[in-house]
KEVO-566657 format. One record per residue (C-alpha): x, y, z. Coordinates in pm, 1 decimal, decimal comma. Each point is the difference from the previous one (the first is absolute). Example, Ala and Ser with C-alpha at 12.3 -4.5 7.8 and 13.67 -1.06 7.14 Angstrom:
BEGIN
<<1230,0; -450,0; 780,0>> <<137,0; 344,0; -66,0>> 
//
This chain:
BEGIN
<<7632,6; -4681,3; 1810,4>> <<-354,7; -131,2; -40,6>> <<-102,9; -357,1; -75,4>> <<-13,4; 56,4; -376,2>> <<355,3; 134,6; -11,7>> <<136,5; -280,8; 217,1>> <<-163,5; -270,4; -213,2>> <<130,8; 166,6; -316,0>> <<352,2; 7,5; 139,6>> <<-19,9; -372,5; 83,6>> <<-118,0; -69,0; -355,3>> <<285,3; 193,8; -160,7>> <<269,4; -144,3; 225,6>> <<-112,7; -359,4; -57,1>> <<-77,2; 11,7; -371,5>> <<176,4; -291,0; -173,5>> <<278,6; 88,3; -248,9>> <<63,9; 69,6; -281,4>> <<-311,1; 220,2; -2,0>> <<-6,2; 322,1; 199,7>> <<-264,9; 222,5; 153,1>> <<10,6; 378,9; -25,0>> <<-199,2; 230,9; 226,9>> <<-206,7; 299,8; -104,9>> <<-58,5; 223,0; 302,3>> <<-283,5; 252,3; -9,4>> <<160,7; 220,9; 261,7>> <<138,9; -201,1; 291,2>> <<235,8; 101,4; 276,5>> <<366,0; 73,0; -74,5>> <<102,6; -273,9; 246,2>> <<-211,8; -262,4; -176,7>> <<126,4; 96,2; -344,6>> <<363,0; -3,1; 115,8>> <<-47,9; -345,3; 151,1>> <<-168,5; -137,3; -315,2>> <<274,8; 136,7; -225,0>> <<250,4; -219,2; 185,9>> <<-144,5; -308,0; -171,2>> <<-197,0; 111,0; -308,0>> <<-79,5; 278,7; -245,2>> <<-249,7; 254,1; 132,5>> <<-197,1; 244,7; -213,8>> <<-144,9; 287,0; 201,0>> <<-293,7; 214,9; -107,9>> <<-39,8; 319,5; 200,2>> <<-376,4; 21,5; 52,4>> <<26,3; 368,9; 89,3>> <<152,6; 75,8; -342,0>> <<-203,3; -242,5; -211,2>> <<-370,1; 67,5; -67,2>> <<-224,4; -299,2; 61,3>> <<-105,5; -21,2; -362,3>> <<364,1; -48,9; -106,4>> <<72,8; -292,1; 234,7>> <<-125,9; -277,1; -234,4>> <<204,1; 137,8; -292,2>> <<308,6; 29,5; 220,4>> <<-41,0; -359,5; 118,1>> <<-50,9; -123,5; -358,0>> <<318,0; 180,1; -108,4>> <<208,1; -150,8; 283,8>> <<-138,1; -348,0; -62,7>> <<81,8; 16,8; -371,4>> <<351,6; 141,2; 58,4>> <<86,4; -269,2; 253,4>> <<-146,5; -280,0; -211,3>> <<-239,0; -109,9; 274,6>> <<-150,6; -346,2; -41,9>> <<-269,5; 58,0; 261,4>> <<-111,7; 288,1; 220,4>> <<-95,5; -97,8; 355,9>> <<-184,9; 269,1; 192,9>> <<25,0; -28,3; 376,7>> <<-279,8; 247,6; 75,8>> <<-343,3; 72,0; -141,8>> <<91,6; 353,4; -103,1>> <<300,7; -120,2; -200,1>> <<-219,6; -274,8; -143,0>> <<-237,7; 260,2; -139,8>> <<292,6; 188,2; -152,5>> <<140,8; -318,2; -155,0>> <<-331,4; -94,9; -157,5>> <<-42,6; 344,9; -150,2>> <<360,2; -28,6; -125,9>> <<-111,9; -305,1; -196,6>> <<-252,1; 224,7; -174,3>> <<269,5; 248,7; -101,2>> <<242,4; -248,2; -150,0>> <<175,2; -204,9; 270,8>> <<47,8; -352,3; -132,4>> <<93,8; -178,9; 324,9>> <<-281,4; -191,4; 172,0>> <<-119,6; 127,6; 338,2>> <<-29,9; -209,5; 315,9>> <<-165,8; 201,9; 273,9>> <<-22,1; -50,8; 373,6>> <<-321,5; 90,7; 178,5>> <<45,5; 118,7; 357,8>> <<-341,9; 127,4; 91,8>> <<-111,6; 357,9; 50,0>> <<-44,7; 242,5; 284,9>> <<-377,7; 17,2; 53,1>> <<-13,8; 360,8; 119,2>> <<147,8; 140,6; -322,7>> <<-296,5; 44,3; -230,6>> <<213,0; 112,1; -294,3>> <<228,2; -299,4; 36,8>> <<-293,4; -240,0; 20,0>> <<-142,8; 153,5; -318,0>> <<329,1; -62,2; -181,6>> <<50,9; -352,2; 130,0>> <<-360,4; -119,0; -5,9>> <<-78,3; 123,4; -351,6>> <<305,3; 102,9; -201,7>> <<222,9; -287,8; 108,5>> <<-256,7; -271,0; -89,6>> <<-68,4; 172,5; -331,9>> <<371,2; -31,9; -86,1>> <<37,8; -355,5; 135,3>> <<-13,8; -167,3; -344,2>> <<323,1; 186,6; -86,2>> <<186,5; -200,1; 263,9>> <<154,9; -344,0; -50,0>> <<-49,4; -114,9; 360,4>> <<-118,3; 123,7; 337,0>> <<177,6; -82,5; 328,1>> <<-169,0; 21,8; 340,3>> <<169,5; -61,3; 334,4>> <<-311,3; -74,1; 207,8>> <<-276,1; -256,8; -39,0>> <<-243,8; 280,2; 81,8>> <<95,5; 180,8; -320,5>> <<2,2; -322,4; -200,4>> <<-360,9; -67,6; 103,1>> <<-95,4; 361,6; -67,0>> <<131,2; -3,6; -356,0>> <<-135,5; -347,5; -73,3>> <<-351,9; 127,4; 80,7>> <<11,9; 280,8; -255,4>> <<-176,6; -24,6; -332,0>> <<225,0; 204,5; -231,3>> <<285,5; -152,7; -200,9>> <<341,3; -24,6; 164,8>> <<326,8; -183,2; -59,2>> <<84,2; -314,8; 203,3>> <<15,3; 68,6; 375,4>> <<288,6; -155,8; 194,8>> <<16,3; -12,0; 379,7>> <<362,7; 37,2; 115,0>> <<33,6; 52,8; 377,2>> <<264,3; 231,7; 140,2>> <<314,0; -161,1; 134,4>> <<203,6; 132,9; 289,9>> <<340,9; -85,1; 138,0>> <<27,2; 31,3; 378,5>> <<350,3; 41,8; 137,7>> <<111,5; -180,2; 315,1>> <<44,0; 268,1; 266,5>> <<160,6; -235,3; 249,4>> <<-95,2; -73,4; 362,0>> <<109,1; 345,2; 122,6>> <<-193,9; 202,3; -259,5>> <<-293,1; 77,1; 230,9>> <<222,6; 119,0; 284,2>> <<229,3; 211,0; -219,6>> <<-277,5; 198,4; -169,6>> <<-185,9; 61,6; 325,7>> <<322,7; 124,6; 153,5>> <<62,2; 235,3; -297,1>> <<-350,4; 146,7; 34,3>> <<9,3; 9,0; 380,1>> <<-296,8; -235,0; 34,9>> <<-8,9; -198,3; 326,4>> <<8,1; -378,0; -51,9>> <<-333,3; -52,2; 181,2>> <<-193,1; 257,4; -209,0>> <<-237,4; -115,5; -272,3>> <<101,7; 108,6; -349,9>> <<-222,7; 43,6; -305,5>> <<171,4; 34,8; -338,9>> <<-135,5; 136,7; -328,1>> <<186,6; 5,4; -330,9>> <<-104,9; 220,5; -288,7>> <<19,1; 337,5; -163,7>> <<-149,4; 293,5; 185,4>> <<-276,6; 53,8; -255,5>> <<-378,0; 17,4; 19,5>> <<-71,6; -357,7; -113,0>> <<203,0; -134,6; 295,5>> <<-212,2; 210,9; 238,7>> <<277,8; 70,2; 254,6>> <<-247,6; 212,1; 196,1>> <<-194,8; -315,4; 86,9>> <<322,8; -171,1; 108,2>> <<68,8; 281,2; 246,4>> <<-358,5; -16,0; 125,5>> <<39,9; -373,2; 63,3>> <<313,8; 67,6; 203,8>> <<-179,6; 274,1; 194,6>> <<-298,2; -230,0; 60,9>> <<222,0; -282,0; 121,7>> <<176,3; 231,5; 243,8>> <<-330,8; 150,7; 121,2>> <<-107,4; -353,2; 95,1>> <<301,1; -20,4; 227,5>> <<245,0; -198,2; -211,8>> <<360,0; 119,6; -20,7>> <<82,2; -5,7; -371,3>> <<217,2; 173,6; -257,6>> <<-33,0; 25,5; -377,6>> <<283,0; -35,4; -252,3>> <<-84,8; 139,2; -344,8>> <<235,6; -109,6; -278,7>> <<-37,3; 217,9; -309,2>> <<-19,4; 358,9; -114,1>> <<-215,8; 215,7; -221,2>> <<-175,8; 332,3; -59,5>> <<-213,8; -28,8; 315,3>> <<303,3; -17,5; 228,4>> <<-44,7; 337,4; 169,7>> <<-378,1; -17,7; 33,6>> <<27,9; -348,7; 153,2>> <<256,7; 123,7; 250,0>> <<-232,7; 286,6; 95,7>> <<-287,5; -241,0; 48,7>> <<216,4; -221,4; 222,8>> <<61,0; 304,4; 218,9>> <<-371,3; 88,8; 9,8>> <<-85,5; -357,9; 102,2>> <<273,1; 16,6; 265,5>> <<181,6; -304,7; -137,1>> <<299,2; 179,7; -157,6>> <<245,8; -128,8; 261,6>> <<-126,3; -353,5; -62,6>> <<20,6; 20,2; -380,9>> <<326,6; -71,5; -181,4>> <<16,2; 117,4; -362,8>> <<311,6; -175,5; -133,4>> <<-40,0; 101,3; -365,8>> <<70,8; -218,4; -300,9>> <<185,2; -323,2; 70,2>> <<143,4; -244,3; -251,2>> <<-17,9; -268,6; 270,9>> <<-332,9; 48,7; 180,0>> <<47,2; -344,5; 155,2>> <<213,0; 160,0; 273,6>> <<-300,4; 195,3; 124,7>> <<-247,6; -282,5; -53,4>> <<214,5; -220,1; 223,9>> <<-27,9; 255,8; 281,6>> <<-380,1; 0,9; -2,1>> <<-278,5; -204,8; 157,1>> <<-253,4; 50,9; -276,9>> <<-31,7; 149,8; -347,9>> <<-274,0; 256,7; -62,8>> <<-132,8; 99,4; -342,6>> <<-268,8; 268,1; -19,1>> <<14,8; 35,8; -380,1>> <<-337,3; 75,9; -152,7>> <<100,2; -207,1; -303,2>> <<255,8; -272,5; -64,9>> <<39,7; -256,5; -272,2>> <<269,6; -237,0; 128,5>> <<193,1; 185,5; 268,5>> <<374,6; -66,4; -3,5>> <<24,6; 141,3; 351,3>> <<-256,2; -248,0; 135,5>> <<178,3; -288,5; -175,6>> <<332,5; 105,9; 152,0>> <<-152,9; 27,7; 346,8>> <<-155,8; -344,8; -29,1>> <<332,7; -134,7; -125,3>> <<149,0; 100,9; 334,5>> <<-285,7; -154,5; 194,0>> <<-170,9; 326,2; 100,3>> <<-377,6; -5,0; 50,9>> <<-177,7; 249,7; -223,5>> <<-282,0; 242,4; 74,0>> <<-144,1; 149,4; -319,4>> <<-313,7; 129,3; -160,3>> <<-209,0; -243,2; -200,4>> <<62,0; 174,5; -332,9>> <<128,5; -106,3; -341,4>> <<232,4; -298,4; 4,4>> <<59,3; -2,6; 377,4>> <<-248,7; -285,3; 44,0>> <<193,7; -198,3; -263,5>> <<314,7; 26,2; 213,6>> <<-111,5; 13,9; 364,3>> <<-204,3; -289,2; 139,2>> <<-230,6; 162,4; 255,7>> <<59,1; -124,5; 356,0>> <<284,8; -223,3; -117,7>> <<280,9; 215,5; -143,6>> <<-153,1; 330,1; 102,8>> <<-316,2; 197,5; 62,1>> <<-196,3; 177,8; -273,4>> <<-216,6; 292,9; 107,9>> <<-288,5; 159,7; -185,4>> <<124,4; 264,6; -242,2>> <<-165,1; 291,7; 180,2>> <<30,2; -119,4; 361,5>> <<277,1; 166,8; 196,7>> <<-119,5; -163,4; 327,3>> <<43,6; -346,3; -155,1>> <<361,3; 82,8; -89,7>> <<67,6; 129,6; 352,0>> <<-150,8; -302,4; 174,3>> <<179,9; -240,0; -235,5>> <<332,3; 167,6; 82,7>> <<-75,1; -14,2; 372,2>> <<-95,3; -368,7; -19,0>> <<337,4; -85,1; -151,4>> <<207,7; 233,0; 216,0>> <<-143,1; -129,8; 327,6>> <<46,7; -369,0; -80,0>> <<334,7; -142,2; -111,8>> <<-170,1; -339,9; -40,2>> <<-247,9; 148,9; -247,4>> <<280,8; 171,1; -194,3>> <<205,7; -317,5; -30,2>> <<-304,3; -205,3; -91,3>> 
//
């Protein structure tokens, strides 16, 4: 349900015949795997039953059995596995996709900052989806394969003129109330706690506003508890995963992203595609997508007050939102 999975699904569905693309899932939800199997072959490796040291050999075996011409990794972890698989006998070239790292995970940074670059020469090409990452890798001194910038693409469905009214009616949101929408998994990198604090701050300043959160994840229950502690539970609508998030975007007045890291955010692109102004942290590739004070407002990464005041500025002025 994340950006990587959605981009991969678009790739598989639109791959030109007669060639085909098969998916290797390192875990994955049952719903995702069932959906993928409707249009391609899916190999599933149960991470709980497969020791980490066996993953490269398992990948090499699957690639050889299926006669793979190229292995495309859609995540840095799978890229590491694929490159090690080349060392243990996999003949297919590896094209890896770099999607950043989560700065607070020291172990992950160690892997990605040192081990990944050390294995870079084993790859045939490197794909980045943000100019920020392209510049980062271009500035490095160690050898690497050619780097290609390929931006994410999104398809925004037409929700029709009544979309805003219908969703607000379903969620029992009055038509005059301001609505903030966020789309993303309920995981640490999305920082849903900060999103709730922005909503609480907006309401403390006297503005009547609700939050719609589209997405699900392991932090679901803790986020709900925090909404109650901040006294915004009755103004927060957790709608879960949605294959058509455009319905909820159309009901909102602004899009809020409090992620502590993004490369190219599909959710921001979709919001902008529907004409929503964006409030986001100035991190990762957000500044490549959002033009500050033109298509949205970028706040300092560690400044919650800036996010709150940016949201208030857009909620209190329809002219500013439409501009």
